[in-house]
N, C-alpha and C positions, 0 to 999 in steps of 0.2 A: 491904303487899306490896312486895317488892323485885324488881327485874328486872335480869338480866345478859345482855348481848348479846355473844357471842364470835364474832369475825369473823376467820376464817382466809383472808386475801386470796389469791385465785387458787388455792386448794387443790385443787379438782377437776381431773381430768386425763383423758387418753386411755389406753387399753390399749397397752402398749409391748412390742415383741418382746424387748427386753433384760430385761424383768421377767416372762417367760413369759406374755405376753399379759394382764398384769394392770396395773391403774393403781397409781400410788404409794400412794393411799389403801388399796387392797386389800392391798398388801405391808406397809405400815407397821404397827407394833405400837401400837394405839390403844385400850387397855382402857377409858379414861374416855369417849371418844367413843362406843365401842360400848355402854357402859352407858347413855348418854343415848339412843341409838337404840332399845335394847331397852325402855327404860322410858318413852319419850316419849309425851306426850299426842297429839302429831301428829308424823309422820315422813314425809317425802316429798321432792318436787322443786319448785323454785320458779324462775320466770323472772325474772331480775333486770335484764335489759337489754331495754327495748322495741325492737322491730324497727327502727324508723327511726334509732335512735341508735347511736353507736359503742360497742363493748364495752370501755369503760374503767372504771377505778376511780372516776372522778368520777360517772358515771351509776350504777354499781353501788352505791356507798356512799350516794348519795341514796336509792336504793331500800331499802337495808338499814335506813336510819334513818327510813323511812316517808314520804319525800317523793316524790311522783310526778315522775319525771324529765321526762315530757312537758310538765309545767307549769313546773318550777323549773330545769331545766338550761339554762345559758347559756354553757357552756364550762368547761374544767378550770382554767386558770391564775387566774381571779379568785378561786377558792376558796383557792388557795395564797397569793394576795396577802393575803387576810384573815388567814391564819395568821401571816404574818410582819409584820403590822401596816402594810401598804401601803394607804393610803386611795385609792379610785378615784372618779373622776367618771363620770357616765353616758356621756360620750363617749370614755372611755379604753378601749383594747383591750389586754389583757395576753396575753403568750405565755410558756409555759414555756421556760426557757433551760437545757437540759441541757449539762453538760460531758461530752463524748464522746471516744472514741478513733477516729480515722480512719486508714486506711492506704492507700497507693498500691500498686496491684497490677495488673500487666498493662495499664497505661495507664488504669486506672480508679481512682476513690476509693471505698473500701469502708467501710461502718459496722462497725468491728471490735468496739466495746464501747460500748453505749448509756449506761454509767454510769462510764466512765473507771476501771474497776477498783474501783467503789464507793469513790471517792476520799473521804478524810476531810473533815469540815466545816472544820477548821482550814486544810487545804491549799486547799480550794475557795474559801473566803472570801478568802484572799489573791489567788487568781487572779481572781475576779470584781471585787474592788476595784481590781486593776490594769487589768482590762478596762474598768472604768468610766472611768478616766483616759484610756485609749487610744481607746475607741470612742464614748463617750457624746456626744451632741449634742442640740440643741434638739428636743424632741418625743419623745426616746427615752431612757429611764432604766432602768439595770440595778440589780437588787436582789439581794444574796446571800441564799441560803436554807440548805438542809441538804444535805450530801454533794454529789451531782451535780445536785441539783434547785434551779434558780434562776429568776429572773423578769426579763422585760423589759416595761416599760410603754410603750406606743405612744400618745401623746396624740392624740386625734382620729383614731384609726387606723381601718383597714378590717377589720371582723370577717369579712366574706364572702370569705375567702381559703382556699386549700387548703394544709394542712400534714400531715405524717406523723409519728407517734410513732417515735422512733429504735429502740425495742424491736421495732417491726414489721419492720424492715429489717436485722436482724443479718446480717452477712456478705454483704450485697447492695451493689451500686453505688448511690451516693447521688444521681446526677445527675437521675434522673426523679422523685425524691421531695423535692427542694428546694421551699421555699415558692413558690407561684405565685398570681397574681392581682394586682389593683390595689394598688400600693404595696409589693410584695414585693421590688422591686429593692434597696431599702435593707436589707431583712432579709437578703437573700443577700449583700450587700456586707459586712454585719457578720460573717456566717459566714466568708467568705473572709479578711477582715482578721484575724479571731481566729486563724485557722490560722497566718498569718504571725507574729503577735505571740507566740503560745504555743509556737512551735517550739523556742525556746531559753529558755523561762521557767525560772527557778531551781527551782520546784516540780517541773516535769517532768524536769529533769535529775536531780534526786534520786530521783524515782519510777523512772525508767528504770534508774538505777544500782542500785536495790533490786529490780529485776525486775518492777516494777509497770507497768500500762498508763498512758501519759501522758494528761493532759487536754489534747489538742492542738487542740481545736475546740469551739465552741458549736454547738448545734442548736436551732432555734426551731420551736415547735409548740404545739398545744393552746390556740389563741386563744380568748378569751372576753370577755364584758362583765359588769359587776357585776350579780349576781342580786338579786331581791327575793323573800324567803320569810318566812313566819311563824315565830315561835319554836316550838321543840319543845313547850314547855309550853302555848302557845296552841293548837297543833295537836292535842295528845293529852291535855292536862290533867295531865301528870306532869313532874317536873324530871329533868334528866339530866346526865351527865358523859361525857367522852370521853378515852380513853387511847390515844395513837398516837404513833409517831415520824415520821409522814408529814404534811407541811404540807397536802396536799390534804384529808385527813380532819379535821385540826384546823380547817381553814378552814370546812368544812361545819358543824362544831361551833360555830364563832364566829357564822356567819350564823344558826344555829339557836338562838343565845343559850344554849347548853349550857355547862357548866363544862368548860373545856379544861385538862387537867392535864399539865404537863411532868414527865416521870419522868427522873431522872438516869441516864445510861447507856443510855437508850433509843435504838436505832438501827432502821433498816429492814431489818436482815439477821440472820444467824444468831447474831451476837454481842450481840444486844439484851439488855436487863435484864428478863428474863421475870418474875423474882420481884418486882422493883420495880413492874412494870405491874400485877400481880395485887394486891399490897399496897395500892397507891394507889387502885386501883379499888374494892376492898372497903371501904377507909377512907372513900371518897367516899360510899358508900351510907348513912353516918350522916347525911349532909346532903341527898342527892338520892334519887329513887325508882329511877332506872335508870342503869346504867353500861355503856358499850361498851368492850371491849378489842379493839383492832385489831392484828393481827399481820401484818407485811408479808413476813417471810422466806419464807412459803409461795408468795408471788407471785414474789419476786425469784429464787428458785431455779428456778422454771419458766422465767423469762426466760433464765437462765444455760444451761438445757437439760441439766442433769446430774441423772439420776434419783436417784442416791444422795444428793445434797444435798437434793433435795425430800423424800425420805423422811425424812431427818434433821429437816428443818423441820417436817414433819407430826408426827413423834414428839415433838419439842420442844414443839410446840403442845399436844399431848395431855398430856404428862408435866409440863410446867412452867407451863401455863396452865389447861387444862381441869380436871385433877386437883386442883390447889390451890384453884381456884374452887369446885369441888364440896364440898371440905372446909370452906373458909373461909366460905361462904355459909350454913352451918348455924347461925351465930350469930343469924341472923334467923329469926323464927318462920315466915314464909311467903315463898316466892320462886318465881320462874319464870325459866328459862334458855332462850335461843334460841342455837343454834349454826348458822352458815351461812357462806357466802362471797359475795363480790360478783360473781364471774365465774370461769370456769376459766382457767388459764394452762397449757396443755398443753406438756409437754416436747418433743413432736415438732414443735410449731409455734413455741415460744418467744415467744408473744404471746397476748393475750387473745382469747377467742372468745365469741360470743353463743350460749351453750348453757345450759340449766337447771343448777342446783346443788342438792346435798342440803341439807336443813334438818331440824332437830329441836327441838321445844319440850318442855321438861321442867317439871313442876309438882310442887312439894314436897308438895302434898296427896295425891299418889299416886305413889310411887316404885317401885311394884311392876313386875315385868317383864311387859310387854304382849305381846311377840313375841320368843321366844328365837332366832329365825332372823335377826333384824335385826342388822346391823352398820353402822357409819357409813361407807358407801361409795356411790359413784354408782349401782351396779347394785342394791344392796339398797334404797336410797331410791326408785329408780324402780319396784321391784317392789311397793312399798306401795300403789300406785295413787292416791296423793294428789299432785295437781299444782296449784300456784298460778300462774295465768297473770299476774296483775297483782301482781308481786313486792312493790311498795311497800305493799300491803295486809297483808303478813305481820306487820309491826310491830304493827298493830292487833289481830291475832290473839293475839300475845304478851300484849298489854295487856287482852285481852278487851273490845275496843272496836269 
């Protein structure tokens, strides 16, 4: 038996006035997702974020991969550290270091763009390496990552501080959301000094000349410590691989001792190499039992807040990932497919929310249509009457464990 987990990050949404009171999933053309919903062994809603925890992709993807976040979640950034090969000691605290665009407006500093215009990795690496020379000091080490996502390691740091994801405060003044708590004076100093240093950085001069948002500041958030978790194989008795462009998801895969596969041209946005992700995932099933394909564009377009872009991301997911997987998986005699998301990222809020998401499990042993009225949408999944409260248990249902 082979298993495929298709994760459309942040795909569920709210009904929007500009879409005639429909969600992007309800508007998008998704024949392959709808086929899975109609033919699914199980189709319903699942709660991926336990109530005490923040509705982030860190918590959500632990749930998706069958790890109880209430047991294994220790913060976001240590997962990303694992992905980029940063070894952590038990006393290290890591923080996500976003490159962002801030602007001064009416006497306030506003979070204009949490991703600095989805800055390229080549540009951001140059910036972070220059910031290392400018800002780095004993006990604080910067590490370049991918696109706008980077890392700060705070040796013997304080985990119990308050930080805010930049995508939660789009177009809002930043002052009341800066890091606070013991030791954060230094973190805020780094943010302030980065603004001065990056104002005339050559990369930003070129970006502004090209009409792109400059990466004119860092933003520190998502603190955490090194987690301890069993391997995926020890937990479920099957081997697995992960396909993603996002360090967070790759990091979970590394802690789970799954095969983490880098796909050329894979990005976290609409320009990702969809075909490559599918091809590498299906090829990996010759060696492992389960593969997960993680698509980030459905989440990023929710943060951008443009419905048309999110609809495009959903349709690309259906046409370029779900459809080819349904066709390519046929080379194996028996297979099961789980389609779900880690959390919603609604257009109207432009950030993650703690709301249940649709899921569907398809079994090759019975591909007949179970319910012709079902389509892969939030409302249709809710109408099924199936609701999984402990979302991390859903992976076991896929594996019949």
